[in-house]
C-alpha positions in Angstrom: -187.9 96.4 18.5 -190.2 95.7 15.6 -187.2 94.3 13.7 -187.0 91.3 16.0 -190.4 89.9 15.0 -190.2 91.0 11.3 -189.1 88.3 9.0 -185.9 88.7 7.0 -186.4 89.9 3.4 -185.7 86.4 2.2 -188.2 84.9 4.6 -190.7 87.6 3.7 -190.2 86.6 0.0 -190.8 83.0 0.9 -194.1 83.9 2.5 -195.2 86.0 -0.5 -194.2 83.2 -2.8 -196.1 80.6 -0.7 -199.2 82.8 -0.8 -198.9 82.9 -4.6 -198.6 79.1 -4.7 -201.6 78.8 -2.4 -203.6 81.0 -4.8 -202.5 78.9 -7.8 -200.1 81.6 -9.2 -197.0 79.6 -9.7 -195.5 82.0 -12.3 -195.9 84.8 -9.7 -194.2 82.7 -7.1 -191.4 81.8 -9.5 -190.7 85.5 -10.2 -190.6 86.4 -6.5 -188.1 83.6 -5.8 -186.0 84.4 -8.9 -185.7 88.0 -7.7 -184.4 86.7 -4.4 -181.8 84.5 -6.2 -180.7 87.5 -8.4 -180.3 89.7 -5.3 -178.2 87.3 -3.3 -174.6 88.2 -2.7 -173.4 85.0 -0.8 -173.7 81.9 -3.0 -173.6 79.4 -0.1 -175.9 81.3 2.3 -178.4 78.7 3.6 -181.3 81.0 3.0 -180.3 81.4 -0.6 -179.9 77.6 -1.0 -183.3 77.1 0.5 -184.7 79.7 -1.8 -183.3 77.8 -4.7 -184.9 74.6 -3.4 -188.3 76.4 -3.2 -187.8 77.8 -6.7 -187.0 74.3 -7.9 -190.4 73.1 -6.4 -192.2 75.9 -8.3 -190.4 74.9 -11.5 -191.5 71.3 -10.8 -195.1 72.4 -10.1 -195.0 74.2 -13.5 -193.8 70.9 -15.1 -190.4 72.4 -15.8 -188.2 69.5 -14.6 -185.1 71.0 -16.3 -185.5 74.2 -14.4 -186.0 72.3 -11.2 -182.9 70.3 -11.8 -180.8 73.4 -12.6 -181.8 75.2 -9.4 -181.1 72.1 -7.3 -177.8 71.4 -8.9 -176.6 75.0 -8.5 -177.7 74.9 -4.8 -175.8 71.7 -4.2 -172.7 73.0 -5.9 -172.8 76.2 -3.9 -173.5 74.6 -0.6 -171.3 71.5 -0.7 -167.9 73.1 0.0 -169.2 75.1 3.0 -172.0 73.0 4.5 -170.8 69.5 3.4 -172.9 66.4 2.6 -174.1 65.8 6.1 -175.9 69.1 6.6 -179.7 68.8 6.8 -180.3 71.3 4.1 -177.8 69.6 1.8 -179.5 66.3 2.4 -182.9 67.9 1.5 -181.4 69.3 -1.7 -179.7 66.0 -2.7 -182.9 64.0 -1.9 -185.0 66.3 -4.1 -182.3 66.4 -6.8 -182.3 62.6 -6.7 -186.0 62.5 -7.1 -186.0 65.0 -10.0 -183.1 63.3 -11.9 -184.8 59.9 -11.4 -188.0 61.3 -12.9 -186.0 62.7 -15.8 -184.5 59.3 -16.3 -180.9 60.0 -15.3 -180.3 57.0 -13.0 -176.6 57.7 -12.5 -177.2 61.2 -11.0 -180.2 59.9 -9.1 -178.1 57.2 -7.5 -175.3 59.6 -6.7 -177.6 62.0 -4.8 -179.6 59.3 -3.1 -176.4 57.5 -2.1 -175.3 60.7 -0.1 -178.7 60.8 1.5 -178.6 57.1 2.4 -175.1 57.5 3.8 -175.6 60.6 5.9 -179.3 60.9 6.4 -180.0 58.2 9.0 -177.6 59.9 11.5 -178.7 63.5 10.7 -182.4 63.2 9.8 -183.2 59.8 11.5 -183.6 56.4 9.9 -187.4 56.8 9.3 -187.2 60.3 7.7 -189.0 60.3 4.3 -185.8 61.4 2.5 -183.9 58.5 3.9 -186.6 56.0 3.2 -187.0 57.2 -0.4 -183.2 57.2 -1.0 -182.9 53.6 0.4 -185.9 52.4 -1.6 -184.4 53.9 -4.8 -181.0 52.4 -4.2 -182.6 49.0 -3.5 -184.4 49.1 -6.8 -187.8 49.8 -5.4 -189.8 52.8 -6.8 -190.3 55.2 -4.0 -193.9 56.1 -3.0 -193.1 59.6 -2.0 -190.4 62.1 -2.7 -187.9 63.4 -0.3 -189.2 66.7 1.0 -187.3 69.2 3.1 -189.0 70.9 6.0 -191.6 73.1 4.2 -195.2 73.2 5.4 -197.7 70.9 3.7 -198.8 73.6 1.2 -195.2 73.8 0.0 -194.1 72.6 -2.6 -197.0 72.9 -5.0 -198.3 69.7 -6.4 -197.3 69.1 -10.1 -200.1 69.9 -12.5 -202.1 66.9 -13.7 -202.2 66.8 -17.5 -205.1 65.2 -19.3 -202.6 63.4 -21.6 -202.0 60.9 -18.8 -199.6 60.7 -15.9 -195.9 61.5 -16.1 -193.5 58.8 -15.0 -192.9 59.3 -11.4 -196.3 60.8 -10.5 -196.7 60.6 -6.8 -193.0 61.4 -6.4 -193.1 65.0 -5.3 
């Protein structure tokens, strides 16, 4: 009966990656999550989509906004036909993609993703959920004070590195 309490291979990989993040080894966490993505056989599996979300957070923590955006976009494209826009995981993906594209400076894409969160989020996540508040603030032209996280524990995602060259636009939006 040991299999009942053992985490799935994907969830075990998440735990290993989170341990790497906690120890400051973001490149190691990235490799663990990339391996899970490469091994996946079902593109719209919620565990794979969440693995891509976690991988995007590691990319973000490494300062690779392009990599974060790519993972989030691929997850949204894979999950949308099967899960739809009103699924909690899809809302988390769109909220994070909205925050990343806003930070990159692509206002059109940010608005598109935040609009889906603002439309479906209040009914699914609740009107006071961080993702909903951030989306509504962005759409209203107010800079959000916090990004739209999914359901990870506080140690996940990793915070972005602080560069001595000054803050990036959107700092504080994680």
